[in-house]
OpenMM code with the backbone's topology and positions (N, CA, C; nanometers):
from openmm import Vec3, app, unit

residues = "THR GLY TRP GLN GLU ASP MET THR GLU GLU GLU PHE LEU GLN VAL MET ASN GLN LEU ASP PHE TYR PRO VAL LYS ALA HIS ARG HIS HIS THR THR ALA ASP GLY SER SER SER PHE PHE MET LYS PHE GLU GLN MET ASP GLY ALA ILE GLY ALA LYS ARG ALA MET LYS ARG LEU LYS ARG LEU LYS TRP ARG TRP ARG ILE LYS GLN THR VAL PRO PHE PHE ALA TYR ALA ARG ARG ILE ASP VAL HIS ARG ALA CYS GLU ASP ARG HIS GLU ASP GLU LEU SER ASP ALA ASP SER ASP ILE ASP GLU PRO ILE HIS TYR".split()
positions = [
    Vec3(-2.7370, 6.0863, 0.8872),
    Vec3(-2.8271, 6.1205, 1.0018),
    Vec3(-2.9372, 6.1779, 0.9125),
    Vec3(-3.1049, 6.1104, 0.9407),
    Vec3(-3.2460, 6.1780, 0.9384),
    Vec3(-3.2670, 6.0184, 0.7856),
    Vec3(-3.1936, 5.9039, 0.7844),
    Vec3(-3.3042, 5.8207, 0.6845),
    Vec3(-3.3932, 5.8394, 0.7450),
    Vec3(-3.4673, 5.6963, 0.7330),
    Vec3(-3.6275, 5.6740, 0.7388),
    Vec3(-3.5951, 5.5890, 0.8819),
    Vec3(-3.6982, 5.5219, 0.9510),
    Vec3(-3.6126, 5.4447, 1.0924),
    Vec3(-3.6531, 5.3611, 1.0830),
    Vec3(-3.7262, 5.2676, 0.9559),
    Vec3(-3.7117, 5.1625, 0.9298),
    Vec3(-3.6205, 5.0983, 0.8591),
    Vec3(-3.5779, 5.2071, 0.8228),
    Vec3(-3.4284, 5.1563, 0.7149),
    Vec3(-3.3176, 5.0253, 0.7247),
    Vec3(-3.3188, 4.9297, 0.6982),
    Vec3(-3.2009, 4.8222, 0.7749),
    Vec3(-3.0484, 4.8612, 0.7373),
    Vec3(-2.9867, 4.7932, 0.7388),
    Vec3(-2.7964, 4.8487, 0.7679),
    Vec3(-2.7844, 4.7522, 0.6012),
    Vec3(-2.9167, 4.6479, 0.5286),
    Vec3(-2.8232, 4.6094, 0.4173),
    Vec3(-2.9238, 4.6640, 0.3032),
    Vec3(-3.0018, 4.7768, 0.3503),
    Vec3(-3.0832, 4.8548, 0.2701),
    Vec3(-3.0430, 4.9795, 0.2524),
    Vec3(-2.9259, 5.0010, 0.3387),
    Vec3(-2.8378, 5.1279, 0.3234),
    Vec3(-2.7376, 5.0985, 0.2725),
    Vec3(-2.6644, 5.0011, 0.2783),
    Vec3(-2.5227, 4.9281, 0.2225),
    Vec3(-2.5816, 4.9556, 0.0244),
    Vec3(-2.6910, 4.9136, 0.0366),
    Vec3(-2.7266, 4.8868, -0.1135),
    Vec3(-2.7637, 5.0434, -0.1685),
    Vec3(-2.7828, 5.1764, -0.1107),
    Vec3(-2.8198, 5.2695, -0.1196),
    Vec3(-2.6896, 5.3638, -0.1435),
    Vec3(-2.5771, 5.3132, -0.0468),
    Vec3(-2.4357, 5.3208, -0.0731),
    Vec3(-2.3704, 5.3057, -0.2164),
    Vec3(-2.4028, 5.1628, -0.2763),
    Vec3(-2.3492, 5.0997, -0.3514),
    Vec3(-2.3716, 5.1782, -0.5075),
    Vec3(-2.5682, 5.1941, -0.4544),
    Vec3(-2.6318, 5.2913, -0.6034),
    Vec3(-2.5100, 5.4275, -0.5930),
    Vec3(-2.4682, 5.4657, -0.5034),
    Vec3(-2.4431, 5.6263, -0.4823),
    Vec3(-2.2500, 5.5890, -0.5050),
    Vec3(-2.2616, 5.4896, -0.5222),
    Vec3(-2.0754, 5.4901, -0.5761),
    Vec3(-2.0116, 5.4998, -0.4929),
    Vec3(-2.0421, 5.4340, -0.3271),
    Vec3(-1.9856, 5.4309, -0.1626),
    Vec3(-1.9795, 5.2815, -0.1639),
    Vec3(-1.8522, 5.2053, -0.1524),
    Vec3(-1.8299, 5.0543, -0.1466),
    Vec3(-1.8604, 5.0949, 0.0622),
    Vec3(-1.9034, 5.0791, 0.1427),
    Vec3(-1.8665, 5.0713, 0.2915),
    Vec3(-1.8388, 4.9196, 0.2784),
    Vec3(-1.7088, 4.8794, 0.3579),
    Vec3(-1.7159, 4.7281, 0.3849),
    Vec3(-1.7827, 4.7158, 0.5332),
    Vec3(-1.8751, 4.7874, 0.5942),
    Vec3(-1.9612, 4.7943, 0.7223),
    Vec3(-1.9941, 4.8825, 0.7415),
    Vec3(-2.1314, 4.9085, 0.7828),
    Vec3(-2.2520, 4.9748, 0.8505),
    Vec3(-2.3272, 4.9409, 0.9434),
    Vec3(-2.3437, 5.0314, 1.0514),
    Vec3(-2.4007, 5.0383, 1.1823),
    Vec3(-2.5092, 5.1056, 1.2327),
    Vec3(-2.6276, 5.0670, 1.1921),
    Vec3(-2.7456, 5.1390, 1.2187),
    Vec3(-2.7577, 5.1915, 1.4393),
    Vec3(-2.7859, 5.3142, 1.3906),
    Vec3(-2.8171, 5.3512, 1.5241),
    Vec3(-2.9826, 5.4691, 1.4927),
    Vec3(-3.0298, 5.4186, 1.6032),
    Vec3(-3.1797, 5.4780, 1.5809),
    Vec3(-3.1457, 5.6444, 1.6660),
    Vec3(-3.2063, 5.7357, 1.6432),
    Vec3(-3.2140, 5.8827, 1.6791),
    Vec3(-3.3868, 5.9099, 1.7566),
    Vec3(-3.3870, 5.8636, 1.8768),
    Vec3(-3.4979, 5.8588, 1.9618),
    Vec3(-3.5606, 6.0303, 1.9493),
    Vec3(-3.4736, 6.1490, 1.9061),
    Vec3(-3.5534, 6.2504, 1.9074),
    Vec3(-3.6542, 6.2926, 1.8333),
    Vec3(-3.5809, 6.2518, 1.6840),
    Vec3(-3.6797, 6.3084, 1.5475),
    Vec3(-3.7115, 6.1514, 1.5030),
    Vec3(-3.7014, 6.0704, 1.5800),
    Vec3(-3.7604, 5.9134, 1.5078),
    Vec3(-3.6755, 5.8751, 1.3568),
    Vec3(-3.5314, 5.9086, 1.3539),
    Vec3(-3.5195, 5.8808, 1.2496),
    Vec3(-3.3857, 5.7747, 1.2814),
    Vec3(-3.2837, 5.7486, 1.1551),
    Vec3(-3.1579, 5.6826, 1.1918),
    Vec3(-3.0954, 5.6747, 1.1185),
    Vec3(-2.9525, 5.6877, 1.1962),
    Vec3(-2.7874, 5.7580, 1.1599),
    Vec3(-2.7279, 5.5961, 1.1140),
    Vec3(-2.6501, 5.5690, 1.0606),
    Vec3(-2.5196, 5.4900, 0.9941),
    Vec3(-2.3750, 5.5255, 1.0226),
    Vec3(-2.3328, 5.4289, 1.0886),
    Vec3(-2.2246, 5.4700, 1.0740),
    Vec3(-2.1407, 5.3674, 0.9671),
    Vec3(-2.0583, 5.4179, 0.8736),
    Vec3(-1.9878, 5.3520, 0.7664),
    Vec3(-1.8653, 5.3116, 0.7934),
    Vec3(-1.7925, 5.2021, 0.8103),
    Vec3(-1.6583, 5.1401, 0.7541),
    Vec3(-1.6232, 5.1648, 0.6094),
    Vec3(-1.5067, 5.2299, 0.5727),
    Vec3(-1.4846, 5.2155, 0.4432),
    Vec3(-1.3444, 5.1494, 0.4654),
    Vec3(-1.2848, 5.0261, 0.3590),
    Vec3(-1.1388, 5.0015, 0.3319),
    Vec3(-1.0570, 5.0351, 0.3261),
    Vec3(-1.0402, 5.1763, 0.3075),
    Vec3(-0.9114, 5.3007, 0.2948),
    Vec3(-0.9176, 5.3651, 0.3778),
    Vec3(-1.0098, 5.3668, 0.4846),
    Vec3(-1.0386, 5.5032, 0.6111),
    Vec3(-0.8539, 5.5482, 0.6737),
    Vec3(-0.8020, 5.4352, 0.6740),
    Vec3(-0.6735, 5.4532, 0.7634),
    Vec3(-0.5445, 5.5726, 0.6805),
    Vec3(-0.5715, 5.5752, 0.6032),
    Vec3(-0.4426, 5.6818, 0.5283),
    Vec3(-0.5278, 5.7516, 0.5364),
    Vec3(-0.5140, 5.9038, 0.4605),
    Vec3(-0.5234, 6.0712, 0.4436),
    Vec3(-0.6200, 6.0593, 0.3725),
    Vec3(-0.5711, 5.9796, 0.2588),
    Vec3(-0.6167, 6.0168, 0.1379),
    Vec3(-0.7503, 5.9509, 0.0889),
    Vec3(-0.7753, 5.8165, 0.1703),
    Vec3(-0.8835, 5.7427, 0.1418),
    Vec3(-1.0231, 5.7964, 0.2240),
    Vec3(-0.9630, 5.9078, 0.3885),
    Vec3(-1.0503, 5.9475, 0.4491),
    Vec3(-1.1362, 6.0891, 0.3690),
    Vec3(-0.9996, 6.1085, 0.2628),
    Vec3(-1.0089, 6.3235, 0.2100),
    Vec3(-1.0811, 6.2876, 0.1107),
    Vec3(-1.0665, 6.1684, 0.0395),
    Vec3(-1.1876, 6.0999, -0.0676),
    Vec3(-1.3594, 6.1106, -0.0330),
    Vec3(-1.3582, 5.9952, 0.1024),
    Vec3(-1.4675, 5.9864, 0.0896),
    Vec3(-1.5733, 6.1202, 0.1680),
    Vec3(-1.4825, 6.1654, 0.2423),
    Vec3(-1.5637, 6.3250, 0.2792),
    Vec3(-1.5663, 6.4119, 0.2198),
    Vec3(-1.5096, 6.4639, 0.0720),
    Vec3(-1.5004, 6.5136, 0.0208),
    Vec3(-1.6482, 6.4657, -0.1114),
    Vec3(-1.6452, 6.3276, -0.1291),
    Vec3(-1.7800, 6.3027, -0.2037),
    Vec3(-1.9230, 6.3198, -0.0858),
    Vec3(-1.8713, 6.2968, -0.0001),
    Vec3(-2.0158, 6.3128, 0.1061),
    Vec3(-2.0682, 6.4339, 0.1077),
    Vec3(-1.9450, 6.5398, 0.0923),
    Vec3(-1.9706, 6.7088, 0.0717),
    Vec3(-2.0211, 6.7543, -0.0358),
    Vec3(-1.9682, 6.6745, -0.1617),
    Vec3(-2.0118, 6.6675, -0.2840),
    Vec3(-2.2137, 6.6452, -0.2860),
    Vec3(-2.2256, 6.5330, -0.2068),
    Vec3(-2.3178, 6.4738, -0.2471),
    Vec3(-2.4532, 6.6163, -0.1140),
    Vec3(-2.3760, 6.6434, 0.0055),
    Vec3(-2.4867, 6.7317, 0.0753),
    Vec3(-2.5602, 6.8257, 0.0256),
    Vec3(-2.4443, 6.8966, -0.0751),
    Vec3(-2.4292, 6.9883, -0.1354),
    Vec3(-2.5443, 7.0199, -0.3029),
    Vec3(-2.5426, 6.8282, -0.3595),
    Vec3(-2.6120, 6.8208, -0.4537),
    Vec3(-2.7969, 6.8123, -0.4305),
    Vec3(-2.7979, 6.7483, -0.2766),
    Vec3(-2.9230, 6.7260, -0.2118),
    Vec3(-2.9518, 6.7960, -0.1781),
    Vec3(-2.9074, 6.8891, -0.1355),
    Vec3(-2.9559, 7.0729, -0.1382),
    Vec3(-3.0184, 7.0412, 0.0601),
    Vec3(-2.8723, 6.9924, 0.1599),
    Vec3(-2.8645, 6.9426, 0.2807),
    Vec3(-2.8085, 7.0909, 0.3198),
    Vec3(-2.9504, 7.1667, 0.4014),
    Vec3(-2.9138, 7.3065, 0.4375),
    Vec3(-2.7462, 7.2624, 0.5103),
    Vec3(-2.6465, 7.3812, 0.5894),
    Vec3(-2.5440, 7.3096, 0.6575),
    Vec3(-2.5393, 7.3568, 0.7901),
    Vec3(-2.7486, 7.3624, 0.8492),
    Vec3(-2.6629, 7.3761, 0.9529),
    Vec3(-2.7841, 7.1892, 1.0224),
    Vec3(-2.7810, 7.1233, 0.8891),
    Vec3(-2.8535, 6.9966, 0.9402),
    Vec3(-2.6750, 6.8701, 0.9467),
    Vec3(-2.6876, 6.8310, 0.9972),
    Vec3(-2.5457, 6.7290, 1.0281),
    Vec3(-2.6189, 6.6230, 0.9421),
    Vec3(-2.4914, 6.5971, 0.7802),
    Vec3(-2.5118, 6.4838, 0.7390),
    Vec3(-2.4209, 6.3939, 0.7659),
    Vec3(-2.3007, 6.4249, 0.7889),
    Vec3(-2.1934, 6.3662, 0.8103),
    Vec3(-2.0834, 6.4092, 0.8818),
    Vec3(-1.9900, 6.3702, 0.9604),
    Vec3(-1.9374, 6.3958, 1.0617),
    Vec3(-1.7961, 6.3294, 1.0205),
    Vec3(-1.6501, 6.3863, 1.0640),
    Vec3(-1.5224, 6.3305, 1.0728),
    Vec3(-1.5122, 6.2635, 1.1643),
    Vec3(-1.4663, 6.1668, 1.1355),
    Vec3(-1.3669, 6.0789, 1.2264),
    Vec3(-1.2623, 6.1087, 1.2784),
    Vec3(-1.2705, 6.1259, 1.4508),
    Vec3(-1.1499, 6.0990, 1.5407),
    Vec3(-1.1014, 5.9625, 1.6194),
    Vec3(-0.9865, 6.0238, 1.6841),
    Vec3(-0.9340, 5.8942, 1.7443),
    Vec3(-0.9589, 5.9573, 1.9030),
    Vec3(-0.9325, 5.8713, 2.0385),
    Vec3(-0.9554, 5.9000, 2.1187),
    Vec3(-0.8565, 5.8886, 2.2200),
    Vec3(-0.7928, 5.9774, 2.3227),
    Vec3(-0.7095, 6.0227, 2.3239),
    Vec3(-0.7472, 5.9141, 2.5053),
    Vec3(-0.6568, 5.8034, 2.4810),
    Vec3(-0.7450, 5.7170, 2.6509),
    Vec3(-0.6243, 5.7714, 2.7359),
    Vec3(-0.6377, 5.8131, 2.8835),
    Vec3(-0.5736, 5.8077, 2.9457),
    Vec3(-0.6239, 5.7343, 3.0831),
    Vec3(-0.5389, 5.6452, 3.1281),
    Vec3(-0.5000, 5.5674, 3.2866),
    Vec3(-0.5577, 5.6127, 3.3661),
    Vec3(-0.6544, 5.6145, 3.4739),
    Vec3(-0.6515, 5.6526, 3.5974),
    Vec3(-0.5276, 5.6721, 3.6607),
    Vec3(-0.4395, 5.5238, 3.6644),
    Vec3(-0.2797, 5.4206, 3.7438),
    Vec3(-0.2065, 5.5458, 3.6914),
    Vec3(-0.2238, 5.6483, 3.5617),
    Vec3(-0.1073, 5.7235, 3.4908),
    Vec3(0.0050, 5.8126, 3.5461),
    Vec3(0.0331, 5.8403, 3.6240),
    Vec3(0.0832, 5.9703, 3.6278),
    Vec3(0.1288, 6.1119, 3.5393),
    Vec3(0.1957, 6.0295, 3.4532),
    Vec3(0.2590, 6.1099, 3.3371),
    Vec3(0.2303, 6.0168, 3.2000),
    Vec3(0.1686, 6.0848, 3.0919),
    Vec3(0.1348, 6.0294, 2.9799),
    Vec3(0.2491, 6.0268, 2.9262),
    Vec3(0.2336, 5.9017, 2.7796),
    Vec3(0.3614, 5.8844, 2.7067),
    Vec3(0.3453, 5.9794, 2.6027),
    Vec3(0.1861, 6.0333, 2.5679),
    Vec3(0.1518, 6.1284, 2.5072),
    Vec3(0.1715, 6.2532, 2.4936),
    Vec3(0.2038, 6.2822, 2.6458),
    Vec3(0.2347, 6.4560, 2.6456),
    Vec3(0.3758, 6.4546, 2.7343),
    Vec3(0.4714, 6.3093, 2.6925),
    Vec3(0.6248, 6.3373, 2.8219),
    Vec3(0.6626, 6.4341, 2.6335),
    Vec3(0.7656, 6.5340, 2.7221),
    Vec3(0.8018, 6.6181, 2.6303),
    Vec3(0.9561, 6.6488, 2.6158),
    Vec3(0.9764, 6.5228, 2.6714),
    Vec3(1.1579, 6.4989, 2.7599),
    Vec3(1.2401, 6.4726, 2.5961),
    Vec3(1.1445, 6.3900, 2.4994),
    Vec3(1.2047, 6.3649, 2.3432),
    Vec3(1.1772, 6.4742, 2.2468),
    Vec3(1.1461, 6.5697, 2.2778),
    Vec3(1.0954, 6.6395, 2.1851),
    Vec3(1.2483, 6.7152, 2.1473),
    Vec3(1.2684, 6.7275, 2.0378),
    Vec3(1.4343, 6.7443, 2.0303),
    Vec3(1.4542, 6.8830, 1.9213),
    Vec3(1.3281, 6.9316, 1.8813),
    Vec3(1.3347, 7.0590, 1.8267),
    Vec3(1.2797, 7.1499, 1.8927),
    Vec3(1.3365, 7.1506, 2.0318),
    Vec3(1.3462, 7.2512, 2.1315),
    Vec3(1.5040, 7.3074, 2.1642),
    Vec3(1.5866, 7.2287, 2.1055),
    Vec3(1.7434, 7.1904, 2.1272),
    Vec3(1.7471, 7.2596, 1.9802),
    Vec3(1.6925, 7.2269, 1.8505),
    Vec3(1.7705, 7.2804, 1.7357),
    Vec3(1.7368, 7.4349, 1.7665),
    Vec3(1.8577, 7.4761, 1.6499),
    Vec3(1.8553, 7.6287, 1.6153),
    Vec3(1.7474, 7.6882, 1.4976),
    Vec3(1.7327, 7.8061, 1.5105),
    Vec3(1.6362, 7.8403, 1.4068),
    Vec3(1.6938, 7.8928, 1.3083),
    Vec3(1.6599, 7.8544, 1.1884),
    Vec3(1.7467, 7.9456, 1.0502),
    Vec3(1.6022, 8.0210, 0.9965),
    Vec3(1.6298, 8.2026, 0.9791),
    Vec3(1.5698, 8.2341, 0.9280),
    Vec3(1.5795, 8.2656, 0.8065),
] * unit.nanometer
topology = app.Topology()
chain = topology.addChain("A")
for resn in residues:
    res = topology.addResidue(resn, chain)
    for name in ("N", "CA", "C"):
        topology.addAtom(name, app.Element.getBySymbol(name[0]), res)
């Protein structure tokens, strides 16, 4: 967040490449509150925990190096959305029928 309002996706990708970030794609989002731009980046190896952790650690270091305040949003962690349809009474991810952990004895 906080990039210049007229910055394009191509210019943002060039800046990221200079900082040794190599996103596959970037999407620009205009912030009307302060007239700035935000960008969503997609990395090639974000599926695994290692790629995501590496990118977030580098962005955190960059925020510290640029001395951006902790209260200012600079990056955010990606989250998966849990979709439930109105026609479903019980959702597959909430079923506890197959939980085998309950039946196993606890060894201390």
